[in-house]
C-alpha positions in Angstrom: 32.4 -1.3 -11.0 34.8 -0.4 -13.3 34.1 -3.3 -15.6 30.7 -3.1 -14.8 30.3 0.6 -16.1 32.8 -0.3 -19.2 29.6 -3.0 -20.3 27.2 -0.3 -19.8 29.0 2.5 -21.8 29.6 -0.5 -24.7 25.4 -0.8 -25.2 24.6 2.5 -24.9 25.4 3.1 -29.2 23.4 -0.7 -29.4 21.5 -1.6 -32.7 18.3 -2.6 -32.7 19.6 -5.9 -34.2 22.5 -5.9 -32.3 19.8 -6.0 -29.1 17.7 -8.7 -30.3 20.4 -10.6 -31.4 22.1 -10.3 -27.5 18.6 -10.9 -26.2 18.4 -14.5 -28.2 21.8 -15.4 -26.7 21.1 -14.7 -23.6 17.7 -16.9 -23.7 19.6 -19.5 -25.5 22.3 -19.9 -22.9 19.5 -20.0 -19.9 18.3 -23.2 -21.6 21.5 -24.5 -22.2 23.3 -23.4 -19.7 22.9 -26.7 -17.8 24.0 -28.9 -20.5 27.4 -26.8 -21.4 28.3 -27.4 -17.5 27.8 -30.9 -17.8 29.7 -31.4 -21.2 32.4 -29.0 -19.6 34.1 -32.2 -17.9 34.4 -33.4 -21.2 35.2 -30.3 -23.5 38.4 -31.1 -25.4 38.9 -34.9 -24.3 36.5 -36.6 -26.9 36.3 -35.5 -30.2 33.4 -35.7 -32.2 35.6 -37.0 -35.2 38.8 -37.3 -36.8 40.0 -36.5 -40.2 43.5 -36.8 -41.9 45.3 -33.2 -43.1 48.8 -32.9 -45.0 51.4 -30.6 -43.1 54.4 -29.3 -45.2 57.7 -29.4 -42.9 61.1 -29.1 -44.2 60.2 -29.7 -47.4 58.0 -33.1 -47.0 55.0 -33.5 -46.9 52.9 -35.4 -43.3 49.7 -36.7 -43.2 48.7 -36.1 -39.7 45.5 -37.6 -38.0 43.3 -34.4 -36.6 40.7 -34.7 -33.9 37.6 -31.9 -34.8 36.2 -30.9 -31.2 33.2 -29.4 -32.5 30.8 -28.1 -29.9 27.0 -29.3 -31.2 24.8 -25.8 -31.1 23.4 -26.3 -27.5 26.6 -26.6 -26.3 27.9 -23.6 -28.4 24.8 -21.2 -27.4 25.9 -22.7 -23.7 29.3 -21.4 -23.5 29.2 -18.2 -25.8 26.4 -17.3 -22.6 29.0 -18.7 -19.8 31.8 -17.5 -21.0 30.9 -14.2 -23.0 28.7 -12.5 -20.1 28.9 -11.7 -16.8 26.0 -13.4 -15.8 26.9 -16.5 -17.1 30.0 -16.7 -14.8 27.2 -16.3 -11.7 24.9 -18.9 -13.6 28.0 -21.4 -13.5 29.4 -20.6 -9.9 25.4 -21.4 -8.8 25.0 -24.7 -11.0 28.9 -26.1 -10.4 27.8 -28.0 -7.0 25.4 -30.1 -8.9 28.1 -31.1 -11.4 29.8 -34.5 -10.2 34.3 -34.3 -9.7 34.2 -30.9 -11.7 36.7 -29.1 -9.7 40.5 -29.0 -10.8 43.1 -28.8 -8.4 47.1 -27.6 -8.7 49.5 -29.8 -7.2 52.7 -28.3 -6.7 54.4 -31.7 -6.3 57.7 -29.7 -6.2 59.2 -26.4 -6.4 62.9 -27.6 -7.6 63.1 -27.2 -11.4 65.8 -27.6 -13.8 65.3 -23.8 -15.3 65.2 -20.9 -14.1 62.7 -18.8 -16.1 62.3 -14.9 -16.4 59.0 -15.1 -15.5 58.4 -18.1 -13.3 54.6 -17.5 -11.4 56.2 -19.2 -8.5 59.6 -17.3 -7.9 60.5 -16.7 -4.4 58.2 -19.5 -3.0 61.1 -22.1 -2.5 61.5 -22.4 1.1 64.6 -24.5 1.9 63.7 -24.8 5.7 60.3 -26.6 5.1 60.6 -30.0 3.9 58.6 -31.2 0.8 55.9 -33.6 1.5 57.0 -37.1 1.4 55.6 -39.8 -0.8 53.3 -41.1 2.3 51.8 -37.6 3.0 51.2 -37.2 -0.7 49.7 -40.9 -1.2 47.0 -39.1 1.7 46.6 -36.1 0.0 45.5 -37.5 -3.4 42.8 -39.8 -1.0 41.5 -36.7 0.2 40.8 -35.4 -2.6 39.3 -38.3 -4.4 36.4 -38.1 -1.3 36.4 -34.6 -0.8 33.4 -32.3 -0.6 35.0 -30.0 -3.3 34.6 -33.2 -6.3 37.6 -33.0 -7.5 37.8 -34.4 -11.1 41.2 -33.4 -12.1 44.6 -33.6 -10.4 47.4 -31.0 -12.8 50.7 -31.8 -11.4 52.7 -28.6 -11.3 56.1 -27.8 -10.1 58.6 -26.5 -10.5 59.4 -29.2 -12.6 57.5 -32.2 -11.4 59.4 -34.4 -13.1 62.4 -34.2 -11.0 59.8 -35.9 -8.1 60.8 -39.5 -8.3 58.1 -41.3 -7.1 55.8 -39.0 -9.3 54.5 -42.3 -11.1 53.6 -43.9 -7.7 51.3 -40.3 -6.9 50.2 -40.9 -11.0 49.0 -44.5 -10.3 47.3 -43.6 -7.5 45.5 -40.5 -8.9 44.3 -42.7 -11.6 43.2 -45.9 -8.7 40.9 -43.2 -7.5 39.9 -42.3 -11.1 40.9 -38.9 -11.2 42.0 -37.6 -14.6 45.9 -36.4 -14.8 47.2 -33.6 -16.1 50.8 -32.3 -16.4 52.9 -29.2 -17.2 56.7 -29.5 -18.1 59.3 -27.8 -19.5 60.1 -31.3 -21.2 64.2 -31.3 -20.2 63.4 -34.7 -18.6 61.3 -35.9 -21.4 63.0 -38.4 -22.9 61.5 -41.9 -24.6 61.6 -43.9 -21.1 59.5 -41.2 -19.4 57.1 -41.1 -22.3 56.8 -44.3 -22.0 56.0 -44.4 -18.4 53.8 -41.3 -18.3 51.5 -42.9 -21.2 51.9 -46.2 -19.5 50.5 -44.6 -16.2 47.2 -42.9 -18.1 48.1 -39.7 -17.9 45.0 -37.7 -20.0 47.1 -34.9 -21.1 50.8 -33.0 -21.0 51.2 -29.7 -22.2 55.3 -28.3 -22.6 56.6 -24.9 -22.5 57.1 -23.2 -25.3 58.1 -19.7 -24.9 59.0 -19.0 -28.1 59.0 -20.3 -31.3 62.9 -19.2 -32.0 65.2 -21.8 -29.9 67.8 -19.3 -28.6 65.0 -17.1 -27.4 63.4 -20.0 -25.4 66.5 -21.1 -24.0 67.7 -17.9 -23.3 64.7 -17.2 -21.1 64.7 -20.3 -19.2 68.7 -20.4 -18.7 68.9 -23.7 -20.4 70.9 -23.9 -23.5 69.7 -26.9 -25.9 66.2 -27.4 -24.1 63.6 -25.9 -27.1 64.7 -28.8 -28.9 64.4 -31.2 -26.0 61.0 -30.0 -25.4 59.7 -30.2 -28.9 61.1 -33.8 -29.0 59.6 -34.8 -25.9 56.2 -33.5 -26.5 56.9 -35.3 -30.1 57.4 -38.5 -28.1 54.1 -38.1 -26.0 52.1 -37.4 -29.1 53.1 -40.5 -30.5 52.0 -42.6 -27.5 48.7 -41.5 -28.1 48.4 -38.6 -25.1 46.6 -35.5 -25.8 49.8 -33.3 -26.2 49.7 -29.4 -26.0 52.1 -26.3 -26.2 51.8 -24.0 -23.5 53.0 -20.2 -24.3 52.4 -17.2 -22.3 52.1 -14.0 -24.2 53.2 -10.6 -23.4 52.2 -7.2 -25.4 55.6 -7.4 -27.1 55.0 -10.9 -28.2 51.8 -11.1 -29.6 52.6 -7.5 -31.2 56.0 -9.6 -32.9 54.0 -12.6 -33.6 55.8 -14.6 -31.3 52.4 -16.7 -29.7 50.9 -16.5 -33.4 54.7 -18.8 -34.3 54.2 -21.0 -31.4 50.6 -22.2 -33.0 52.7 -22.7 -35.9 55.0 -25.0 -34.4 52.4 -27.0 -32.3 50.7 -27.7 -36.0 53.9 -28.2 -37.8 54.6 -31.2 -35.3 51.1 -32.8 -35.4 50.6 -31.5 -31.3 46.8 -31.7 -30.2 46.7 -27.2 -29.5 48.3 -24.5 -27.4 47.2 -23.2 -24.6 48.2 -19.2 -24.0 48.8 -17.7 -20.6 48.1 -14.3 -20.1 50.5 -11.9 -18.2 49.8 -12.3 -14.6 51.1 -9.7 -11.8 52.6 -12.4 -9.8 56.3 -14.0 -9.5 58.8 -12.7 -12.1 55.6 -10.5 -13.4 54.5 -9.0 -10.4 55.2 -5.4 -11.7 53.8 -6.0 -14.5 50.4 -4.7 -16.6 47.7 -7.1 -17.2 46.5 -7.0 -21.6 44.0 -4.5 -22.0 42.8 -2.9 -25.3 44.2 -3.8 -28.7 46.9 -6.7 -27.2 44.0 -8.2 -25.4 41.6 -8.6 -28.7 44.7 -9.6 -30.4 45.1 -12.2 -27.7 41.5 -13.8 -28.6 41.9 -13.3 -31.9 44.2 -16.2 -31.6 41.9 -18.3 -30.1 40.7 -21.5 -32.0 38.2 -24.1 -31.5 39.7 -27.3 -30.3 43.0 -26.1 -30.7 43.9 -22.8 -29.5 42.7 -21.6 -26.0 42.9 -19.0 -23.8 44.1 -20.6 -19.9 41.2 -23.1 -19.5 40.4 -25.7 -22.6 36.6 -24.2 -22.4 37.9 -20.4 -23.6 39.1 -21.6 -26.8 36.9 -19.4 -29.3 37.5 -15.3 -29.8 33.9 -14.2 -28.8 34.5 -16.2 -25.1 36.2 -14.1 -22.6 37.7 -15.3 -19.3 36.5 -16.6 -16.4 39.0 -16.9 -13.3 38.3 -20.5 -12.5 39.6 -20.0 -9.1 36.5 -17.2 -8.2 34.3 -19.7 -9.7 35.3 -22.1 -6.9 36.5 -24.7 -9.6 40.2 -24.7 -9.5 42.8 -24.2 -5.8 46.3 -24.8 -5.6 48.5 -27.1 -3.2 51.9 -26.2 -2.5 54.7 -28.9 -1.7 54.5 -27.7 1.4 50.9 -28.3 1.9 49.9 -24.9 1.7 46.2 -24.9 0.1 45.9 -21.5 -1.6 43.3 -19.7 -4.0 45.8 -20.3 -6.9 49.5 -21.1 -7.6 49.7 -17.2 -8.4 48.5 -15.6 -5.1 50.8 -16.1 -2.1 48.1 -16.6 0.6 47.5 -19.7 2.6 44.2 -20.5 4.2 45.6 -23.3 5.8 48.1 -26.5 6.1 46.8 -29.8 5.4 50.1 -31.3 7.8 47.6 -29.2 10.3 44.2 -30.1 9.4 42.4 -31.9 6.9 41.7 -30.7 3.3 37.8 -30.3 3.2 38.3 -28.0 6.7 40.5 -25.8 4.6 38.6 -25.7 1.6 35.4 -25.1 3.0 36.8 -22.0 4.7 38.7 -21.0 1.9 35.7 -20.8 -0.5 33.6 -18.6 2.2 35.8 -16.1 1.9 34.9 -13.1 0.4 37.9 -13.4 -2.0 35.2 -15.6 -4.0 32.5 -13.6 -4.2 34.5 -10.9 -6.0 33.5 -11.4 -9.5 35.3 -14.0 -12.3 35.9 -11.6 -15.0 39.3 -11.0 -14.8 42.3 -12.6 -12.5 42.1 -11.9 -9.3 46.2 -10.9 -9.3 45.8 -8.6 -11.8 43.5 -6.3 -9.2 45.1 -3.7 -7.2 43.0 -4.3 -4.8 43.8 -7.5 -4.1 47.7 -6.5 -3.8 46.1 -4.2 -1.3 44.8 -6.5 0.7 47.4 -9.1 0.4 49.6 -6.5 1.6 47.8 -5.4 4.7 47.6 -9.3 5.8 49.8 -10.3 8.8 53.5 -11.6 8.0 52.1 -15.0 8.3 49.7 -14.2 5.5 46.7 -15.7 7.3 43.5 -14.6 5.4 41.3 -15.0 8.4 43.0 -12.0 10.2 41.8 -9.3 7.4 39.0 -9.3 5.8 39.0 -8.7 2.0 38.1 -4.8 1.3 34.4 -4.8 0.1 35.2 -2.8 -3.2 37.0 -5.4 -4.5 33.6 -6.3 -6.9 34.1 -7.4 -10.8 
């Protein structure tokens, strides 16, 4: 209700020209929305043209190939509609079932990690009493994803640190056999030349390397691993040299935005001729459970850092200052699977709707997506809402959402 009242209040002083402009945008968006959703699967993957540019670093000038990802007019109109209006999110949910293999599944292949980050989103999730899924269970899961009614198109490998898993390449090969796109997040500690060769040969489409600060000492201190910054940047460059789309991934807090640290990470990505930067917002979970989500001037500054085809907010399609965040989980376009087989709305929400060791994937996902949680709007992260935390606290100890209906007041 708060978001709706805020939007209404913002329109009271609108000029006639602004109202006409908004009306034209709405009409253009309605007609071009199907085109945008169809193109959604390819955004950020296929460049429309290439050029070279000169980059100066360390007193030397480098000529670097740059892929330009420029949207055509229908797609620009549609993305403005889908990602900057509340109705756009509802339209996306309505027509998404028509799109083939669009769902993103984040699979934490392990909770083991080489770092001990202060902000870790899965802090406390590791349970030594429960065994992680073995190779056979993981392969069976990937087989289920490939034929799932959820129309999975992308397998997003997560952790912990995915590269510590010895059978990772086996899992990637199975995913590629099914035609799934594979994305990997890594801290870069284990991303040496041999690993880069294997990942590139396996057909990984996108690698994101975490960089918390452009100041090496700050990055290493936050992750409690000396020398990590140098290894991470070197690993990112190795993937870049092998033709894999490689991006830096950084999280932002009010302090990091005000100090210019997030903008500095963008600069580092350009200096190293990487393909882009993913900017993650503060999510009230894990190490940030007691934090406040970005708002006001800080949020506006975050959006000002977005850059089409290069810097995006959480998801690759939110890459323009005029676009607005859409929770892909709330849109039923994404879900999370833990290394123990728990199926959750996202990695930040400590609620399981079922376990793959007990029942088939589709049965769990169907039950999850029918839950009222997914009818609460997509204009903000579910974990950044006080109502979500109150609902989670009301669940039984085992956290089974089937035993406690969500509060009907949870509305966007």
